[in-house]
Structure formats: structure tokens, C-alpha cells
C-alpha positions in Angstrom: 3.8 36.2 38.8 7.0 34.2 38.5 10.2 36.0 39.5 13.1 36.1 37.1 16.7 36.9 37.7 18.5 38.4 34.6 22.2 38.2 34.9 23.5 40.7 32.3 26.2 43.4 32.6 25.3 45.3 29.5 22.9 48.1 30.2 21.4 48.3 26.7 20.7 44.5 26.8 19.1 44.9 30.2 16.7 47.6 28.9 16.0 45.4 25.8 15.2 42.4 28.0 13.1 44.5 30.4 10.9 45.8 27.5 10.4 42.3 26.2 9.5 40.6 29.5 8.1 43.3 31.7 4.5 42.5 32.8 5.1 38.8 32.1 7.7 38.1 34.9 8.8 39.9 38.1 12.2 41.0 36.8 15.4 41.4 39.0 18.7 42.3 37.4 22.3 41.5 38.4 25.4 42.7 36.6 28.0 40.4 38.1 28.3 36.8 39.1 28.5 37.7 42.8 25.4 39.8 42.6 23.6 37.1 40.7 24.4 34.3 43.3 23.2 36.5 46.2 20.0 37.5 44.3 19.2 33.9 43.3 19.8 32.7 46.9 17.4 35.4 48.2 14.6 35.0 45.6 14.7 31.3 44.5 13.5 32.6 41.1 11.2 30.7 38.7 13.6 31.3 35.8 17.2 32.6 35.3 18.5 34.4 32.2 22.3 34.0 32.4 24.8 35.9 30.3 27.8 33.7 29.5 30.5 36.3 29.9 30.4 38.4 33.1 33.0 40.8 34.5 33.9 38.6 37.5 32.9 35.1 36.4 31.6 32.8 33.7 27.9 32.0 33.2 28.6 28.3 32.7 30.4 28.2 36.1 27.5 29.8 37.9 25.0 27.4 36.2 27.2 24.4 37.2 27.3 25.6 40.9 23.5 26.0 40.9 22.9 22.5 39.5 25.0 21.1 42.4 22.4 22.3 44.8 19.1 20.4 45.1 16.9 23.5 45.4 18.2 24.8 42.0 18.6 21.5 40.3 15.5 22.0 38.0 15.3 25.8 37.9 14.9 26.8 34.2 18.1 28.5 33.0 18.4 30.2 29.7 21.9 31.2 28.5 22.4 34.5 26.6 25.6 34.8 24.5 27.1 36.4 21.4 28.8 33.1 20.5 26.9 30.9 18.0 29.1 27.8 17.5 28.2 24.3 18.6 31.0 24.1 21.2 29.4 26.9 23.2 26.0 25.2 23.1 27.6 22.0 24.3 29.2 23.9 27.2 25.9 25.3 28.1 24.2 21.9 27.9 27.1 20.4 30.0 26.6 23.1 32.6 22.9 22.2 32.9 21.3 24.9 30.8 17.8 24.4 29.4 18.2 26.6 26.3 20.6 29.0 24.6 19.9 32.2 22.7 22.4 34.2 20.8 22.8 38.0 20.5 21.4 39.9 18.8 17.9 38.4 19.2 14.4 39.4 18.3 12.0 40.2 21.1 9.6 37.5 19.9 12.4 34.9 20.0 13.3 35.7 23.6 9.7 35.7 24.8 9.1 32.4 23.0 12.1 30.7 24.5 11.3 32.0 28.0 7.8 30.7 27.8 9.0 27.4 26.4 11.5 26.6 29.2 9.0 27.7 31.8 6.3 25.5 30.3 8.7 22.6 30.1 9.7 23.1 33.8 6.0 23.1 34.8 5.3 20.0 32.7 8.4 18.2 34.2 7.1 18.9 37.7 3.8 17.3 37.0 5.5 14.3 35.4 8.1 13.9 38.1 6.0 11.6 40.4 4.6 9.7 37.4 8.1 9.2 36.1 9.4 7.9 39.5 6.6 5.5 39.7 7.1 4.3 36.1 10.8 4.0 36.6 10.3 2.0 39.8 7.9 -0.3 38.0 10.1 -0.8 35.0 13.2 -1.6 37.2 11.2 -4.1 39.3 9.9 -5.8 36.2 13.4 -6.2 34.9 14.9 -7.4 38.3 16.9 -10.6 38.0 17.1 -10.5 34.2 20.5 -10.5 32.6 21.5 -7.9 30.0 21.1 -10.4 27.3 17.7 -11.2 28.7 16.8 -7.5 28.4 17.8 -7.5 24.8 15.7 -10.6 24.0 12.7 -9.1 25.9 13.0 -6.0 23.9 13.2 -7.9 20.6 10.0 -9.8 21.6 8.2 -6.6 22.5 8.9 -5.0 19.1 6.6 -7.4 17.3 3.6 -5.9 19.1 4.7 -2.2 18.7 2.6 -0.2 16.2 3.6 3.4 16.8 6.6 5.6 17.6 5.5 6.3 21.2 5.3 2.6 22.1 8.8 2.1 20.6 10.3 4.9 22.6 8.7 3.7 25.8 10.0 0.2 25.2 13.6 1.5 24.8 13.2 3.7 27.8 12.0 0.8 29.9 15.1 -1.2 29.0 17.5 1.7 29.7 15.7 2.4 33.0 16.6 -1.1 34.0 20.2 -0.2 33.3 19.8 3.0 35.3 20.3 5.2 32.3 18.6 8.4 31.4 18.2 9.1 27.7 16.7 11.0 24.8 15.6 9.5 21.5 15.4 10.8 18.0 13.5 9.1 15.2 13.9 10.5 11.7 11.3 9.9 8.9 10.7 11.6 5.6 7.5 13.1 6.9 8.5 14.2 10.5 11.2 14.0 13.1 10.3 12.6 16.5 12.0 13.5 19.9 11.4 11.7 23.2 13.0 12.1 26.6 12.9 9.5 29.4 12.2 12.2 32.1 9.6 14.3 30.2 10.0 16.8 27.3 13.3 17.3 25.5 15.1 20.6 26.3 15.4 22.7 23.2 19.1 22.6 23.5 19.0 18.7 23.6 17.1 18.6 20.3 19.6 21.0 18.6 22.6 19.1 19.9 21.2 15.7 18.9 20.5 16.9 15.4 23.9 18.4 15.0 25.6 15.2 16.2 23.8 13.1 13.6 26.7 13.5 11.2 29.2 12.2 13.8 30.4 8.5 14.0 28.4 5.7 15.6 29.5 6.6 19.1 30.1 10.3 20.1 31.2 10.8 23.7 31.3 14.2 25.4 31.6 14.4 29.2 29.4 11.8 30.8 27.1 11.7 27.8 27.2 9.5 24.7 25.2 9.8 21.5 24.8 6.6 19.5 23.8 7.2 15.8 22.0 4.9 13.4 20.5 5.9 10.0 17.1 6.9 11.3 17.6 6.5 15.1 19.8 8.3 17.6 20.0 7.9 21.3 21.6 10.4 23.7 22.5 8.7 27.0 22.8 11.5 29.6 24.5 9.6 32.4 26.9 7.1 30.8 29.0 5.6 33.6 32.4 6.6 32.0 34.2 6.3 35.3 33.3 2.5 35.5 35.0 1.2 32.4 33.7 -2.3 32.8 30.1 -1.2 33.1 30.7 1.4 30.4 32.0 -1.3 28.0 29.0 -3.6 28.7 26.5 -0.8 27.9 28.2 -0.1 24.6 27.7 -3.8 23.8 24.0 -3.8 25.0 22.7 -0.6 23.4 23.7 -1.0 19.7 21.6 -4.2 19.0 18.7 -2.4 20.7 19.0 0.6 18.5 19.7 -1.5 15.4 16.4 -3.3 16.0 14.7 0.1 16.7 16.1 1.4 13.5 14.4 -1.4 11.5 11.2 -0.8 13.4 11.2 2.9 12.6 11.6 2.0 8.9 8.8 -0.5 9.2 6.4 2.0 10.9 7.3 4.7 8.4 6.6 2.3 5.5 3.2 1.3 7.1 2.3 5.0 7.5 3.3 5.8 4.0 1.4 2.9 2.6 -1.7 3.7 4.6 -1.6 7.3 3.3 -1.0 6.1 -0.3 -3.7 3.6 0.0 -6.2 6.2 1.1 -5.2 8.4 -1.9 -5.4 5.4 -4.1 -8.9 4.6 -2.9 -10.0 8.1 -3.4 -8.6 8.1 -7.0 -10.5 4.9 -7.7 -13.7 6.4 -6.4 -13.3 9.3 -8.7 -12.5 7.0 -11.6 -15.5 4.8 -10.9 -17.8 7.8 -10.9 -16.4 9.0 -14.2 -16.8 5.5 -15.7 -20.4 5.4 -14.5 -21.1 8.7 -16.1 -19.5 7.6 -19.4 -21.5 4.3 -19.3 -24.7 6.3 -18.9 -23.7 8.5 -21.9 -23.0 5.4 -24.0 -26.3 3.9 -23.1 -28.1 7.1 -24.0 -26.1 7.3 -27.3 -27.1 3.8 -28.1 -30.7 4.6 -27.5 -30.5 7.7 -29.6 -28.8 5.7 -32.4 -31.6 3.1 -32.4 -34.2 5.7 -32.5 -32.6 7.4 -35.4 -32.3 4.2 -37.4 -35.9 3.4 -36.7 -37.0 6.8 -37.9 -34.8 6.3 -41.0 -36.4 3.0 -41.7 -39.9 4.3 -41.2 -39.1 7.3 -43.5 -37.9 4.9 -46.2 -40.9 2.7 -45.8 -43.3 5.6 -46.2 -41.4 6.9 -49.2 -41.0 3.6 -51.0 -44.5 3.6 -52.6 -43.9 7.0 -54.0 -40.5 6.3 -55.6 -42.0 6.5 -59.0 -43.3 10.0 -58.5 -41.8 13.3 -59.4 -38.3 14.7 -58.8 -39.4 16.7 -55.7 -40.4 13.6 -53.9 -37.2 11.8 -54.8 -35.2 14.8 -53.6 -37.1 14.8 -50.3 -36.3 11.2 -49.7 -32.6 11.7 -50.4 -32.5 14.7 -48.1 -34.1 12.8 -45.3 -31.8 9.9 -45.6 -28.7 12.2 -45.7 -29.9 14.1 -42.6 -30.4 10.9 -40.6 -27.1 9.5 -41.7 -25.3 12.7 -40.6 -26.9 12.6 -37.2 -25.9 8.9 -36.8 -22.3 9.9 -37.7 -22.2 12.5 -35.0 -23.2 9.9 -32.5 -20.4 7.6 -33.8 -18.0 10.4 -33.3 -19.2 10.8 -29.8 -18.5 7.2 -29.2 -14.9 7.7 -30.4 -14.4 10.6 -27.9 -15.6 8.3 -25.2 -13.1 5.6 -26.3 -10.3 8.2 -26.1 -11.5 9.1 -22.5 -11.4 5.4 -21.6 -7.9 5.1 -22.9 -6.8 8.1 -20.8 -8.4 6.5 -17.7 -6.5 3.3 -18.4 -3.2 5.2 -18.6 -4.1 6.9 -15.3 -4.7 3.5 -13.6 -1.4 2.3 -14.9 0.4 5.4 -13.6 -1.1 4.8 -10.1 -0.1 1.2 -10.1 3.5 2.2 -11.1 3.6 4.7 -8.3 2.5 2.1 -5.8 5.2 -0.3 -7.0 7.9 2.4 -6.9 6.9 3.4 -3.3 7.1 -0.2 -2.1 10.4 -0.7 -3.9 11.9 2.5 -2.4 10.9 1.7 1.1 11.9 -1.9 1.0 15.4 -1.0 -0.4 16.2 1.5 2.3 19.3 0.6 4.3 18.3 -0.4 7.8 21.7 -0.6 9.5 24.6 1.9 9.6 28.3 1.2 9.8 30.8 2.9 12.0 31.1 5.9 9.7 27.7 7.2 11.0 24.1 7.6 9.8 24.9 8.9 6.4 26.6 5.6 5.2 24.9 3.7 2.5 26.7 0.4 2.9 24.7 -2.6 3.9 25.5 -4.3 7.1 23.1 -7.1 8.0 24.9 -8.1 11.2 24.3 -6.5 14.6 27.5 -4.5 15.5 28.7 -4.6 19.1 31.3 -2.2 20.5 
């Protein structure tokens, strides 16, 4: 069973957390920052639940100290706080936290978040060696290429990309060559996609990236920078802000890459939508064809019945003709027979009219489907692919690649 250090000075909160997690983790409690540091040093826990405000210190400071030590660099840390604003979450993220939960919270929410950060940590450990190997391979393949060459190589790669995973990997390969760690966010009408260069996104990363979507093209905080485009965002986690020349070059290199990626996401989205619509379209035509086949069979049967009725009428007349000069009863019989057959024939004609109405309805349905297809294509083609400096919500067209 994994050990957990819970740093919480409120006794009621301690009992609440104990009831929620007892039996799942080996729980150890600390009420102050000093107690917490000693307990963490002793246990090397599998997860730390860290209150932001403590009697003798600040949870962010404790987390920052732990992240400076290699043995606690990747230990899952979940912040607990009564503060709900974005600034506090950014502080937690800056300090190195994996997730953030606000008081009061439900037991199910706490258990879910604890399981999520532990699962992410375990997954990250299994990916660590694969990531190092992939990073080394990517950097070697890019050795000797200029930054402009990297951009051109990326543009060339995008022609063969046919899904969002491939697009994210292509961007990560380029950023690896620049020694940058990053997260990506692709936004489509059906689903939002998150990717991280070193494994799964932390829950707090996803939340911050989405909240920063309304910010301008470049949003810097600490040594991190988020670059926003209409349907693409990239969070660079180790932007070299201390090296202004390198920092400036990267702000020239990354925008054309993301502008191209933005167009590719729109293209992939359109392809997926068209594929889905085409499948529905084909299914509709299949149903229509079956209906038309059934109607055609009914019409053929009606024609046969009509022919039979006319033949019977003809035969009746032929039989009655020699007897036309007989008494009134015979004449009445003949007229009744003719009237009966004519009425039956009229009912068949009315059936044909109903079939014609059905055909007209089917034609209108076909026209509606065609109109929907055209509207879908027009809507996707007309979507703005590039943003201006005001951020992803802008609707103005900008066909040129913007550099910093």
C-alpha cells in the first residue's frame, strides 16, 4: 500500500480525509510545515496532500522546496485550499503541483483526484525511459538543421499527417529539437484533445490551458508561455526567458508552426465531419432505396390488378352483349357489374396517387440531405484558420503567418 502524507492543520479536515482515503493509502498526518518536511524526509511517500495555508509556512513554498530535490521531483502533490481563483491555481502549478482541490469538497472528488494523480505518476514512470529515448532520437534527427529548416521540415511532414496524435507528435519532435517541453490543446466541435510531451497532462495543466484560451496570442507567466490560436494552443513549460536572444528566436519559430497546425486541425476536423456525414448520408440513401423498391413492387402489383380488372370487365361485357335485348333485370345486372369494376379500378388509381405523393416526399428529403451536405462544406471551408494578436476569439482574417 502506498504511503501518503497529509499536511493539514484543521482537525475536522483531517478526519474527513481519513474517512475518505483510509484503506486505500497508508495515511500519515502533519499539522505544520516543519512536521511535514520531517515526515516526508522519513517516509518518501507515494503521494502528498498539501494544505496551502499552514500555521508556520506556505504550502506552495514547501512544494517548491521538494521539487528542487531530485528524490521528490516527480512525487505526486495535490494542493488543498479554500481559494478558488485562477491566480491560486497558477501559483500551485508554478510551485510544481499536480492537481488542486478546493474546500469544501466531496469525498468522491477527493478519491478521484488522488487516484488520478497516482495513476498519472505511475504512467509517467513507465514512459520515462521511452520518452528519453524518443527525445534523444528526435534531437539527433534534427542535429545540424537550422530553425528555418525545422519549420520547413514540419510543413513537409504535415502533408502526410492524418490524425491528431500524429500532428501532436510532429510538433513535439520539433520542440524537442529546441529543447522545449510543452503541452498542446486542439479544440474541435466534437471533442477537445490534450497532449503532453512528457506523458499525460496534469489535471491542473488542462484547466490552466483552457482558462488561458481567452488571453492574447502570447501569455507569459514565470518561465512558461502559452501561445493561442483559434483551435490550437501550446503551453511551453521551460521557455528560456533569461536568454532574451534565444527567447526572441523561439517566439519567431513557434507561431508559424502553430499557424500551420491550426489549419491542419481544421482540415482533420472537416475530414472527420465529412466522413461521419457521409456514413449517415449513405445510410439514408439505403433506407430510401429500400422504400423505393417497396413502392415499385406495389406499383407493379397495382398495375397487374388493374389489368386483371379490365380483362374481367371486358369479358363481362362480352358475355352480356348477346343478351342486351333481354329483360330489364339482365340490363341492370350488366350495369351493376360495369359500375362495380369501374369503382375498383378507381380505388387503384387513388392508390397510385398516394404513391406519387410518397415519391414527392422522398424527393424533398433527398433535396434536404443535399442542402445539409452543402451547408456543412460551406461552414467548414469558411472557418477562420488564423488568429490575430487579440487571441483565439478573433474573427478577422489574417492569411499571413505572424512572427513575434
